[in-house]
TORDREN-896645 format. One record per residue: residue in three letters; residue number from 0; z, y, x of N, C-alpha, C in turn. Coordinates in Angstrom, 1 decimal. Example, Ala and Ser with C-alpha at 12.3 -4.5 7.8 and 13.67 -1.06 7.14 Angstrom:
- ALA / 0 / 7.8 / -5.7 / 13.2 / 7.8 / -4.5 / 12.3 / 7.8 / -3.3 / 13.2
- SER / 1 / 7.1 / -2.2 / 12.8 / 7.1 / -1.1 / 13.7 / 7.9 / 0.0 / 12.9
This chain:
- MET / 0 / -40.0 / 55.3 / -37.4 / -40.0 / 56.6 / -37.4 / -40.5 / 57.1 / -36.3
- ASN / 1 / -41.5 / 58.0 / -36.5 / -42.2 / 58.7 / -35.3 / -42.0 / 59.7 / -34.7
- ASP / 2 / -41.7 / 60.9 / -35.5 / -41.5 / 62.2 / -34.8 / -39.7 / 62.0 / -34.9
- ALA / 3 / -39.2 / 63.3 / -34.3 / -37.9 / 63.6 / -34.3 / -37.4 / 64.2 / -35.8
- LEU / 4 / -36.2 / 63.7 / -36.5 / -35.9 / 64.0 / -37.7 / -34.4 / 65.0 / -37.6
- ILE / 5 / -34.4 / 65.6 / -38.6 / -33.1 / 66.1 / -39.0 / -32.7 / 65.2 / -40.3
- LEU / 6 / -31.6 / 64.7 / -40.2 / -31.3 / 63.8 / -41.5 / -30.4 / 64.6 / -42.3
- ASP / 7 / -31.0 / 65.0 / -43.8 / -30.3 / 65.6 / -44.6 / -29.0 / 64.8 / -45.6
- THR / 8 / -28.1 / 65.3 / -46.0 / -26.8 / 65.0 / -46.2 / -27.0 / 63.9 / -47.2
- GLY / 9 / -28.0 / 63.9 / -48.3 / -28.2 / 62.6 / -49.1 / -28.5 / 61.6 / -48.3
- VAL / 10 / -29.5 / 62.0 / -47.2 / -29.8 / 60.4 / -46.4 / -28.4 / 60.0 / -46.1
- VAL / 11 / -27.5 / 60.8 / -45.1 / -26.6 / 60.4 / -44.4 / -25.6 / 59.8 / -45.3
- GLU / 12 / -25.5 / 59.9 / -46.9 / -24.3 / 59.7 / -47.5 / -24.6 / 58.1 / -47.8
- SER / 13 / -26.0 / 57.6 / -47.7 / -26.4 / 56.3 / -47.8 / -25.5 / 55.6 / -46.7
- LEU / 14 / -24.8 / 55.8 / -45.5 / -24.1 / 55.0 / -45.2 / -23.0 / 54.4 / -45.9
- TRP / 15 / -22.5 / 54.6 / -47.1 / -21.5 / 54.2 / -47.7 / -22.5 / 53.9 / -49.6
- THR / 16 / -23.1 / 54.7 / -49.4 / -23.5 / 54.4 / -51.0 / -24.7 / 53.3 / -51.2
- GLY / 17 / -25.5 / 53.1 / -49.8 / -26.5 / 52.0 / -50.0 / -27.9 / 52.7 / -50.8
- GLY / 18 / -27.6 / 54.2 / -50.6 / -28.7 / 54.8 / -51.2 / -30.3 / 54.7 / -50.7
- GLU / 19 / -31.0 / 55.7 / -51.4 / -32.5 / 55.9 / -50.7 / -32.6 / 56.0 / -49.2
- GLY / 20 / -32.0 / 56.5 / -48.6 / -31.9 / 56.9 / -47.3 / -31.5 / 55.8 / -46.1
- THR / 21 / -31.1 / 54.5 / -46.7 / -30.7 / 53.4 / -45.6 / -32.0 / 53.3 / -44.7
- GLY / 22 / -33.2 / 53.4 / -45.3 / -34.2 / 53.0 / -44.3 / -34.2 / 54.0 / -43.1
- TRP / 23 / -34.2 / 55.1 / -43.3 / -33.7 / 55.9 / -42.1 / -32.8 / 55.9 / -40.9
- LEU / 24 / -31.7 / 55.4 / -41.8 / -30.5 / 55.1 / -41.1 / -30.6 / 54.1 / -40.2
- GLU / 25 / -31.2 / 53.2 / -41.0 / -31.4 / 51.5 / -40.1 / -32.1 / 52.0 / -38.9
- ALA / 26 / -33.4 / 53.0 / -38.9 / -34.4 / 53.1 / -37.8 / -33.5 / 54.0 / -36.6
- VAL / 27 / -32.5 / 54.9 / -36.9 / -31.9 / 55.6 / -36.3 / -30.9 / 54.8 / -35.2
- VAL / 28 / -30.2 / 53.7 / -36.3 / -29.3 / 52.8 / -35.4 / -29.9 / 51.9 / -34.6
- ASN / 29 / -31.3 / 51.7 / -34.8 / -32.3 / 50.4 / -34.3 / -32.8 / 51.2 / -33.2
- GLY / 30 / -32.7 / 52.5 / -33.0 / -33.2 / 53.2 / -31.9 / -34.8 / 53.6 / -32.0
- ASP / 31 / -35.2 / 53.5 / -33.3 / -36.7 / 53.3 / -33.8 / -37.0 / 54.9 / -33.6
- GLY / 32 / -36.2 / 55.9 / -33.2 / -36.7 / 57.2 / -33.1 / -35.6 / 58.2 / -32.8
- LYS / 33 / -36.0 / 59.5 / -32.6 / -35.0 / 60.4 / -32.5 / -34.5 / 61.2 / -33.9
- ALA / 34 / -32.9 / 61.2 / -34.0 / -32.9 / 62.1 / -35.3 / -31.5 / 62.8 / -34.8
- ALA / 35 / -31.1 / 64.1 / -35.8 / -30.4 / 65.1 / -35.5 / -29.6 / 65.3 / -36.9
- VAL / 36 / -28.6 / 65.6 / -36.7 / -28.0 / 66.5 / -38.1 / -27.6 / 67.8 / -37.9
- SER / 37 / -27.3 / 68.5 / -38.8 / -27.0 / 70.2 / -38.8 / -25.5 / 69.7 / -38.8
- THR / 38 / -24.8 / 71.0 / -38.0 / -23.3 / 70.9 / -38.4 / -22.9 / 71.0 / -39.8
- VAL / 39 / -23.5 / 71.8 / -40.3 / -23.0 / 71.7 / -41.9 / -23.4 / 70.6 / -42.5
- THR / 40 / -24.2 / 69.6 / -42.1 / -24.1 / 68.0 / -42.8 / -23.1 / 67.4 / -42.4
- VAL / 41 / -22.4 / 67.9 / -41.0 / -21.0 / 66.9 / -40.8 / -20.2 / 67.5 / -41.7
- ALA / 42 / -20.2 / 68.7 / -41.9 / -19.0 / 69.2 / -42.4 / -19.0 / 68.5 / -44.0
- GLU / 43 / -20.2 / 68.5 / -44.7 / -20.3 / 68.2 / -45.7 / -20.0 / 66.4 / -45.7
- MET / 44 / -20.5 / 65.7 / -44.8 / -19.9 / 64.2 / -44.7 / -18.6 / 63.8 / -44.6
- VAL / 45 / -18.0 / 64.7 / -43.6 / -16.4 / 64.7 / -43.8 / -15.7 / 65.1 / -45.1
- ARG / 46 / -16.3 / 65.9 / -45.9 / -15.8 / 66.1 / -47.0 / -16.0 / 64.9 / -48.0
- LYS / 47 / -17.3 / 64.4 / -48.1 / -17.3 / 63.5 / -48.9 / -16.8 / 62.1 / -48.5
- ALA / 48 / -16.4 / 61.9 / -47.7 / -16.2 / 60.5 / -47.0 / -15.2 / 59.9 / -47.7
- PRO / 49 / -15.4 / 59.0 / -48.8 / -14.5 / 58.3 / -49.8 / -13.4 / 57.5 / -49.2
- ASP / 50 / -13.0 / 57.5 / -47.7 / -12.1 / 56.1 / -47.2 / -12.4 / 56.4 / -45.8
- ARG / 51 / -11.4 / 55.7 / -45.3 / -11.1 / 55.7 / -43.8 / -12.7 / 54.8 / -43.5
- ARG / 52 / -13.3 / 53.9 / -43.8 / -14.3 / 52.9 / -43.6 / -15.4 / 53.7 / -43.3
- ALA / 53 / -15.5 / 54.9 / -44.1 / -16.8 / 55.8 / -44.6 / -16.7 / 56.7 / -43.1
- GLU / 54 / -15.2 / 57.3 / -43.2 / -15.3 / 58.1 / -41.9 / -15.4 / 57.2 / -40.4
- ILE / 55 / -15.2 / 56.1 / -40.5 / -15.6 / 55.3 / -39.1 / -17.3 / 55.3 / -39.2
- GLN / 56 / -18.0 / 55.3 / -40.0 / -19.2 / 54.8 / -40.4 / -20.0 / 56.4 / -39.8
- LEU / 57 / -19.4 / 57.2 / -40.4 / -20.0 / 58.5 / -40.1 / -19.8 / 59.0 / -38.4
- GLU / 58 / -18.6 / 58.7 / -38.0 / -18.4 / 58.6 / -36.5 / -19.8 / 58.0 / -35.8
- ALA / 59 / -19.6 / 56.7 / -36.0 / -20.9 / 55.8 / -35.5 / -22.2 / 56.1 / -35.3
- LEU / 60 / -22.5 / 57.1 / -36.6 / -23.9 / 57.4 / -36.8 / -23.8 / 58.8 / -35.7
- LEU / 61 / -22.7 / 59.7 / -36.3 / -23.0 / 60.9 / -35.2 / -22.7 / 60.6 / -33.7
- ASP / 62 / -22.6 / 59.3 / -33.2 / -22.4 / 59.0 / -31.7 / -24.1 / 58.8 / -31.5
- SER / 63 / -25.0 / 58.5 / -32.8 / -26.4 / 58.4 / -32.5 / -27.3 / 59.0 / -32.4
- VAL / 64 / -26.9 / 60.4 / -32.9 / -27.7 / 61.4 / -33.2 / -27.3 / 62.7 / -32.6
- GLU / 65 / -28.2 / 63.6 / -32.6 / -27.6 / 65.0 / -32.0 / -27.2 / 65.8 / -32.6
- VAL / 66 / -26.1 / 66.4 / -32.7 / -25.8 / 67.6 / -33.7 / -25.9 / 68.8 / -33.2
- LEU / 67 / -26.7 / 69.8 / -34.1 / -27.3 / 70.9 / -34.0 / -26.5 / 71.8 / -34.3
- ASP / 68 / -26.0 / 72.8 / -33.6 / -25.3 / 74.0 / -34.0 / -25.8 / 74.9 / -35.2
- LEU / 69 / -25.0 / 75.5 / -35.5 / -25.3 / 77.0 / -36.5 / -25.3 / 78.1 / -35.7
- SER / 70 / -26.8 / 78.4 / -35.5 / -26.6 / 79.9 / -34.6 / -26.9 / 80.7 / -35.8
- ALA / 71 / -26.9 / 81.7 / -34.9 / -26.9 / 83.3 / -36.1 / -28.8 / 83.4 / -36.4
- THR / 72 / -29.6 / 82.8 / -35.4 / -31.0 / 82.7 / -36.2 / -30.8 / 81.4 / -37.1
- VAL / 73 / -30.7 / 80.5 / -37.0 / -30.3 / 79.6 / -38.4 / -29.7 / 80.2 / -39.4
- ALA / 74 / -29.0 / 80.9 / -39.5 / -28.0 / 81.6 / -40.6 / -28.9 / 82.3 / -41.2
- ARG / 75 / -29.6 / 83.5 / -40.4 / -29.8 / 84.4 / -40.9 / -31.4 / 83.8 / -41.7
- ARG / 76 / -32.2 / 82.9 / -41.1 / -33.3 / 82.4 / -41.8 / -32.8 / 81.3 / -43.4
- ALA / 77 / -31.8 / 80.8 / -43.2 / -31.3 / 80.2 / -43.9 / -30.9 / 81.2 / -45.5
- GLY / 78 / -30.6 / 82.2 / -45.2 / -30.2 / 83.1 / -46.0 / -31.4 / 83.8 / -46.6
- GLN / 79 / -32.4 / 84.0 / -45.9 / -34.0 / 84.4 / -46.2 / -34.5 / 83.4 / -47.4
- ILE / 80 / -34.1 / 82.2 / -46.8 / -34.8 / 81.0 / -47.7 / -34.3 / 81.1 / -49.0
- VAL / 81 / -33.0 / 80.9 / -49.0 / -32.2 / 81.2 / -50.5 / -32.9 / 82.3 / -51.4
- ARG / 82 / -32.7 / 83.5 / -50.4 / -33.2 / 84.8 / -51.3 / -34.7 / 84.6 / -51.8
- GLU / 83 / -35.5 / 83.8 / -51.3 / -36.6 / 83.9 / -51.5 / -36.9 / 82.7 / -52.8
- LEU / 84 / -36.2 / 81.6 / -52.7 / -35.6 / 80.9 / -53.9 / -35.5 / 81.3 / -55.1
- ASP / 85 / -34.3 / 82.1 / -54.7 / -33.6 / 82.8 / -56.2 / -32.8 / 81.5 / -56.6
- SER / 86 / -32.4 / 80.7 / -55.8 / -31.6 / 79.4 / -56.7 / -30.4 / 79.8 / -57.3
- PRO / 87 / -30.1 / 79.3 / -58.6 / -29.0 / 79.4 / -58.9 / -27.9 / 78.4 / -58.7
- ASN / 88 / -28.6 / 77.4 / -57.8 / -27.6 / 76.4 / -57.5 / -26.7 / 76.6 / -56.3
- PRO / 89 / -25.1 / 76.6 / -56.2 / -24.6 / 77.1 / -55.3 / -24.9 / 76.4 / -54.1
- GLU / 90 / -25.3 / 74.9 / -54.0 / -25.6 / 74.3 / -52.8 / -26.9 / 74.5 / -52.3
- ALA / 91 / -27.3 / 75.5 / -52.6 / -28.8 / 76.0 / -52.2 / -28.4 / 76.1 / -50.6
- MET / 92 / -27.3 / 76.9 / -50.1 / -26.9 / 77.3 / -48.9 / -27.0 / 76.4 / -48.1
- LEU / 93 / -26.4 / 75.2 / -48.4 / -26.1 / 74.0 / -47.6 / -27.6 / 73.5 / -47.0
- SER / 94 / -28.4 / 73.2 / -48.0 / -29.7 / 72.8 / -47.9 / -30.5 / 73.8 / -47.0
- ALA / 95 / -30.5 / 75.0 / -47.5 / -31.4 / 76.2 / -46.7 / -30.6 / 75.9 / -45.5
- VAL / 96 / -29.7 / 75.8 / -45.0 / -29.1 / 75.6 / -43.7 / -29.8 / 74.6 / -42.9
- VAL / 97 / -29.6 / 73.2 / -43.5 / -30.5 / 72.3 / -42.9 / -32.1 / 72.5 / -42.8
- ALA / 98 / -32.6 / 73.0 / -43.8 / -34.1 / 73.3 / -43.7 / -34.5 / 74.5 / -42.7
- ALA / 99 / -33.0 / 75.4 / -42.6 / -33.4 / 76.4 / -41.2 / -33.5 / 75.8 / -40.0
- THR / 100 / -32.6 / 74.7 / -40.3 / -32.1 / 74.3 / -38.9 / -33.3 / 73.2 / -38.4
- ALA / 101 / -34.2 / 72.4 / -39.4 / -35.3 / 71.7 / -39.2 / -36.4 / 73.0 / -38.3
- LEU / 102 / -36.4 / 73.8 / -39.2 / -37.6 / 74.6 / -39.0 / -37.5 / 75.4 / -38.0
- GLU / 103 / -36.5 / 75.7 / -37.2 / -36.1 / 76.8 / -36.0 / -36.1 / 75.6 / -34.7
- ASN / 104 / -35.9 / 74.1 / -35.1 / -36.1 / 73.1 / -34.0 / -37.5 / 72.5 / -34.2
- GLY / 105 / -38.5 / 72.8 / -35.0 / -39.5 / 71.9 / -35.1 / -39.1 / 70.5 / -35.5
- LEU / 106 / -38.2 / 70.3 / -36.2 / -38.1 / 68.9 / -36.8 / -38.8 / 68.7 / -38.1
- SER / 107 / -39.0 / 67.6 / -38.8 / -39.5 / 67.3 / -39.8 / -37.8 / 66.8 / -40.6
- VAL / 108 / -38.0 / 66.9 / -42.0 / -36.4 / 66.4 / -42.5 / -36.8 / 65.2 / -43.3
- ALA / 109 / -35.6 / 64.2 / -43.1 / -35.5 / 63.1 / -43.9 / -34.5 / 63.5 / -44.9
- CYS / 110 / -35.1 / 63.5 / -46.2 / -34.2 / 64.0 / -47.3 / -34.5 / 62.7 / -48.7
- ILE / 111 / -33.6 / 63.2 / -49.5 / -33.8 / 62.2 / -51.0 / -34.9 / 63.1 / -51.8
- ASP / 112 / -34.4 / 64.7 / -51.4 / -35.0 / 65.7 / -52.4 / -36.5 / 66.2 / -51.5
- ASP / 113 / -37.4 / 65.4 / -51.6 / -38.8 / 65.8 / -50.9 / -39.2 / 67.4 / -51.5
- GLU / 114 / -38.9 / 67.4 / -52.6 / -39.8 / 68.7 / -53.5 / -38.9 / 69.9 / -53.2
- PHE / 115 / -37.7 / 69.9 / -53.0 / -36.7 / 71.1 / -53.0 / -36.8 / 71.5 / -51.3
- PHE / 116 / -36.8 / 70.2 / -50.3 / -37.2 / 70.9 / -48.9 / -38.6 / 71.3 / -48.8
- SER / 117 / -39.5 / 70.8 / -49.3 / -40.8 / 71.4 / -48.8 / -41.0 / 72.5 / -49.8
- ALA / 118 / -40.2 / 73.3 / -50.8 / -40.4 / 74.6 / -51.3 / -39.6 / 75.3 / -50.3
- MET / 119 / -38.8 / 74.7 / -49.4 / -38.2 / 75.6 / -48.5 / -39.3 / 75.6 / -47.0
- GLY / 120 / -40.3 / 75.2 / -47.0 / -41.4 / 75.1 / -45.9 / -41.2 / 74.0 / -44.5
- CYS / 121 / -40.3 / 73.1 / -45.1 / -40.1 / 71.8 / -44.4 / -41.3 / 71.1 / -44.3
- SER / 122 / -41.6 / 70.3 / -43.4 / -42.4 / 69.0 / -43.3 / -41.2 / 67.8 / -43.7
- ILE / 123 / -41.7 / 67.0 / -44.6 / -40.8 / 66.1 / -44.8 / -41.3 / 64.6 / -43.9
- GLY / 124 / -40.5 / 64.0 / -43.1 / -40.4 / 63.2 / -42.4 / -40.8 / 61.9 / -43.5
- GLY / 125 / -41.2 / 60.7 / -42.5 / -41.2 / 59.4 / -43.1 / -40.7 / 58.5 / -42.1
- ILE / 126 / -40.5 / 57.0 / -42.4 / -39.9 / 55.9 / -42.1 / -40.9 / 55.4 / -41.2
């Protein structure tokens, strides 16, 4: 992992699903790059954690990354992104907050849905 990344919820969820984001998580844990998460990702992951083991894994990951707060600037940019996308998906706002956080902080996004984040103007990170 060369550049600093913001990890999307789908990547963080790989902690307990073993999904496509596992490579990014391993790189973060091994110290191969800098990573961050949005506060909205933290909220989503706490909600989605299936059991206590998953909560412990999440806390360990959060100790390894920077948690970026939701500012008024990020919130406005997220609202603009969703308005421009005109998406009927109710979860679009959550992803837009992650995208806006990435854009405001000059970060690439580590995500499963490259097309969705690219449409929001984000650079997509690689391992």
